[in-house]
C-alpha positions as CSV (number, residue, x, y, z in Angstrom):
1,X,1.7,-3.5,-18.1
2,X,3.4,-3.8,-14.8
3,X,4.6,-0.4,-13.5
4,X,7.6,-0.7,-11.0
5,X,7.0,1.6,-8.1
6,X,9.1,2.7,-5.0
7,X,7.4,3.2,-1.6
8,X,8.6,6.3,0.2
9,X,8.2,4.4,3.5
10,X,11.3,2.3,2.7
11,X,13.3,5.5,3.5
12,X,11.8,6.2,6.6
13,X,14.3,3.8,8.3
14,X,17.1,5.9,7.0
15,X,15.6,9.2,8.2
16,X,15.3,10.6,4.6
17,X,12.9,13.3,3.3
18,X,10.3,12.7,0.7
19,X,12.5,15.0,-1.6
20,X,15.5,12.5,-1.0
21,X,13.0,9.7,-2.4
22,X,12.1,11.7,-5.6
23,X,15.8,12.3,-6.3
24,X,16.5,8.5,-5.7
25,X,13.8,7.4,-8.1
26,X,15.0,9.9,-10.8
27,X,18.6,8.6,-10.3
28,X,17.5,4.9,-10.6
29,X,15.1,5.3,-13.6
30,X,12.1,4.8,-11.6
31,X,9.0,7.0,-12.7
32,X,6.5,6.1,-10.2
33,X,6.4,6.6,-6.4
34,X,4.0,5.7,-3.6
35,X,3.9,8.2,-0.8
36,X,3.1,7.8,2.9
37,X,0.9,10.6,4.6
38,X,0.3,12.0,7.8
39,X,-3.2,13.5,8.5
40,X,-1.6,16.4,10.5
41,X,1.8,17.5,11.2
42,X,4.9,15.5,12.1
43,X,8.0,17.2,13.4
44,X,10.3,14.6,11.9
45,X,8.8,15.3,8.4
46,X,9.1,19.2,9.1
47,X,12.8,18.7,10.0
48,X,13.4,16.6,6.7
49,X,13.8,13.1,8.4
50,X,10.6,11.4,7.2
51,X,9.6,10.5,3.7
52,X,5.9,11.3,4.2
53,X,3.7,14.3,3.2
54,X,1.1,16.1,5.4
55,X,-2.4,16.2,4.0
56,X,-2.3,19.8,5.1
57,X,0.2,20.4,2.2
58,X,-0.5,22.1,-1.2
59,X,-1.1,19.2,-3.4
60,X,-0.5,21.1,-6.6
61,X,2.9,22.1,-5.2
62,X,3.9,18.4,-4.7
63,X,2.5,17.5,-8.1
64,X,5.0,20.2,-9.6
65,X,7.8,18.8,-7.5
66,X,7.0,15.4,-8.8
67,X,6.9,16.6,-12.4
68,X,10.2,18.2,-12.1
69,X,11.6,14.8,-11.1
70,X,9.9,13.1,-13.9
71,X,7.7,11.3,-11.5
72,X,3.9,10.3,-11.0
73,X,2.3,9.1,-7.7
74,X,0.7,5.7,-7.9
75,X,-1.0,5.8,-4.5
76,X,-1.2,7.7,-1.1
77,X,-1.0,5.5,2.0
78,X,-3.7,6.7,4.3
79,X,-3.6,3.8,6.8
80,X,-5.7,4.3,9.8
81,X,-7.5,1.4,11.3
82,X,-10.8,1.1,9.6
83,X,-12.8,0.3,12.7
84,X,-11.8,3.8,14.1
85,X,-13.7,7.0,13.2
86,X,-10.5,8.9,12.5
87,X,-10.1,6.7,9.4
88,X,-13.0,8.6,7.8
89,X,-11.3,12.2,7.8
90,X,-8.2,10.4,7.1
91,X,-9.6,8.9,3.9
92,X,-11.4,12.0,2.8
93,X,-8.4,14.2,3.3
94,X,-6.3,11.8,1.4
95,X,-8.7,11.7,-1.4
96,X,-8.7,15.4,-1.8
97,X,-4.9,15.5,-1.8
98,X,-4.7,12.7,-4.2
99,X,-6.8,14.5,-6.7
100,X,-4.8,17.7,-6.6
101,X,-1.6,15.7,-7.1
102,X,-3.0,13.8,-10.0
103,X,-2.7,10.5,-8.0
104,X,-5.3,7.9,-8.7
105,X,-5.7,6.2,-5.4
106,X,-5.3,6.1,-1.7
107,X,-4.8,3.0,0.6
108,X,-6.4,2.0,3.8
109,X,-6.6,-1.1,6.2
110,X,-7.7,-2.5,9.5
111,X,-5.7,-2.6,12.6
112,X,-3.3,-5.3,13.6
113,X,-5.8,-6.9,16.1
114,X,-9.4,-7.3,16.7
115,X,-10.2,-4.5,19.2
116,X,-11.1,-5.6,22.8
117,X,-14.8,-6.0,22.9
118,X,-15.5,-6.4,19.4
119,X,-16.1,-9.4,17.2
120,X,-14.6,-9.7,13.5
121,X,-18.3,-9.2,12.3
122,X,-18.5,-5.9,14.2
123,X,-15.1,-4.8,12.7
124,X,-16.3,-5.7,9.3
125,X,-19.6,-3.7,9.8
126,X,-17.7,-0.7,11.0
127,X,-15.1,-0.7,8.2
128,X,-18.0,-1.1,5.6
129,X,-19.6,2.0,7.2
130,X,-16.5,4.0,7.3
131,X,-15.5,3.3,3.7
132,X,-19.1,4.1,2.5
133,X,-18.7,7.8,4.2
134,X,-15.4,8.3,2.3
135,X,-16.7,6.9,-0.9
136,X,-19.0,9.6,-1.7
137,X,-16.1,12.0,-1.7
138,X,-14.1,9.4,-3.8
139,X,-16.9,9.4,-6.4
140,X,-16.8,13.3,-6.7
141,X,-13.0,13.2,-7.2
142,X,-12.6,9.9,-9.0
143,X,-10.1,8.6,-6.7
144,X,-9.9,4.9,-5.8
145,X,-10.0,3.6,-2.3
146,X,-7.7,0.5,-2.1
147,X,-8.1,-1.8,1.0
148,X,-4.8,-3.6,2.0
149,X,-4.5,-6.9,3.7
150,X,-2.7,-5.9,7.0
151,X,-4.9,-7.1,9.8
152,X,-7.5,-10.0,10.9
153,X,-10.1,-8.6,8.9
154,X,-8.4,-7.8,5.6
155,X,-6.3,-11.0,5.7
156,X,-9.5,-13.0,5.7
157,X,-10.2,-13.9,2.3
158,X,-13.9,-14.4,3.0
159,X,-14.2,-11.0,4.7
160,X,-12.4,-9.4,1.8
161,X,-14.6,-11.0,-0.9
162,X,-17.6,-9.9,1.0
163,X,-16.4,-6.3,1.3
164,X,-15.5,-6.1,-2.3
165,X,-18.8,-7.7,-3.5
166,X,-20.8,-5.3,-1.1
167,X,-19.5,-2.1,-2.7
168,X,-19.2,-3.6,-6.2
169,X,-17.8,-0.2,-7.3
170,X,-14.8,0.3,-9.5
171,X,-13.5,3.0,-6.9
172,X,-13.3,0.3,-4.1
173,X,-10.6,-2.3,-4.6
174,X,-7.5,-4.0,-3.2
175,X,-3.9,-3.0,-2.5
176,X,-2.5,-6.5,-2.2
177,X,0.3,-7.0,0.0
178,X,2.3,-10.0,-0.8
179,X,4.1,-10.3,2.7
180,X,1.3,-9.4,4.9
181,X,-0.9,-12.2,3.4
182,X,1.9,-14.6,3.6
183,X,3.0,-13.9,7.2
184,X,-0.8,-14.1,8.2
185,X,-0.8,-17.7,7.0
186,X,-2.5,-17.3,3.7
187,X,-1.3,-18.6,0.3
188,X,-0.6,-15.3,-1.6
189,X,-0.8,-16.7,-5.0
190,X,-4.1,-18.3,-4.5
191,X,-5.5,-15.1,-2.7
192,X,-4.3,-13.0,-5.7
193,X,-6.3,-15.2,-8.0
194,X,-9.5,-15.1,-5.8
195,X,-9.1,-11.2,-5.5
196,X,-7.9,-10.5,-8.8
197,X,-11.0,-8.8,-10.3
198,X,-10.6,-6.1,-7.6
199,X,-6.7,-5.7,-7.3
200,X,-5.7,-2.2,-8.3
201,X,-2.3,-1.9,-6.7
202,X,0.3,-4.2,-5.2
203,X,2.8,-3.7,-2.2
204,X,5.6,-6.4,-3.1
205,X,7.4,-7.4,0.2
206,X,9.4,-10.4,1.0
207,X,9.7,-12.0,4.3
208,X,12.9,-12.6,6.2
209,X,13.8,-16.4,6.8
210,X,13.8,-15.7,10.6
211,X,10.3,-14.9,10.6
212,X,9.2,-18.4,9.4
213,X,7.9,-19.4,12.9
214,X,5.6,-16.2,13.0
215,X,3.6,-17.5,10.0
216,X,-0.1,-17.8,11.0
217,X,0.6,-15.8,14.1
218,X,1.2,-12.2,12.8
219,X,-1.1,-10.2,10.5
220,X,1.4,-8.2,8.7
221,X,4.9,-6.6,8.9
222,X,5.8,-3.0,8.7
223,X,8.9,-3.7,6.4
224,X,11.1,-6.5,5.4
225,X,14.6,-6.8,6.7
226,X,15.6,-8.5,3.5
227,X,15.3,-7.3,0.0
228,X,12.7,-8.5,-2.5
229,X,13.9,-11.7,-3.8
230,X,16.0,-12.7,-0.8
231,X,13.5,-14.1,1.6
232,X,11.1,-17.0,1.9
233,X,8.4,-15.2,-0.1
234,X,10.3,-14.9,-3.3
235,X,8.8,-17.9,-5.1
236,X,5.3,-16.5,-4.4
237,X,6.3,-13.1,-5.9
238,X,7.6,-14.8,-8.9
239,X,4.4,-16.8,-9.4
240,X,2.0,-13.7,-8.7
241,X,4.1,-11.7,-11.4
242,X,3.9,-14.6,-13.8
243,X,0.0,-14.8,-13.2
244,X,-0.4,-11.0,-13.8
245,X,1.6,-11.2,-17.0
246,X,-0.7,-14.1,-18.2
247,X,-3.8,-12.0,-17.4
248,X,-2.3,-8.8,-19.0
249,X,-2.8,-7.0,-15.7
250,X,-1.9,-3.3,-15.7
251,X,-1.0,-1.4,-12.7
252,X,1.7,-0.5,-10.1
253,X,3.7,-2.9,-8.0
254,X,5.2,-1.0,-5.2
255,X,8.5,-2.4,-3.8
256,X,8.7,-2.4,0.1
257,X,11.8,-3.2,2.0
258,X,13.7,-1.6,4.9
259,X,16.2,1.0,3.9
260,X,17.8,2.3,0.9
261,X,20.3,-0.5,0.3
262,X,17.5,-3.1,0.4
263,X,15.3,-0.9,-1.9
264,X,18.0,-0.8,-4.4
265,X,18.5,-4.6,-4.3
266,X,14.7,-5.1,-4.4
267,X,14.7,-2.9,-7.5
268,X,17.5,-4.8,-9.2
269,X,15.9,-8.3,-8.6
270,X,12.3,-7.3,-9.4
271,X,13.5,-6.0,-12.7
272,X,14.6,-9.4,-13.7
273,X,11.0,-10.6,-13.5
274,X,8.6,-7.9,-14.2
């Protein structure tokens, strides 16, 4: 069964707190949320202007807060470019936080570009090693590590298949992003079909029409300026949902759109197809 989820990052653009997101989800009959994280402290979050949580927080307290709003957390976003060493403690701290919160997964990804002086093969080897370091903790805590297409490595289907087949582990999977794959020049529907055995979670983003010229040039977008269903990726999203229904896939599809108004419209549209 498809579980509709709301990404807390949507509300970053409106300077809202994570508590505001919890209340919003409750008011709009959504029972699952995906939460952004910070591996440290952020003064915007501390002042109540960022819908993220610090990995220094008390996870059990956040779990109680979620439960008080009738919510569960589908995934913690722990994005830090996988070729950099900082991705290891970010993933490990995220895994520990997820376990204490009762959250089944964390997400990670590569950077927007291949770093100067590195080849894509070298980025792959570095990512593979860094994931392996966090995987031991993931096994202890039974928390999934989901790799999101968001850069030149992860938007390359061949490399993603190599990465999944290398680990061949139910705790290493894919957080598929419909917009990042599309803007990178891929066919999101075909890519979902290839990666289907490893897809644990989705980011559902549309793409604004004015970005059409960027297709094949960018590797991802942080947030869509249009709500899900209003962009040039809507047909692909419909097709992906149809495919998942045929397969009987069960998991969270987290709606991502810029701002509260777009989030509500995304939710209304997606409920007509999910």
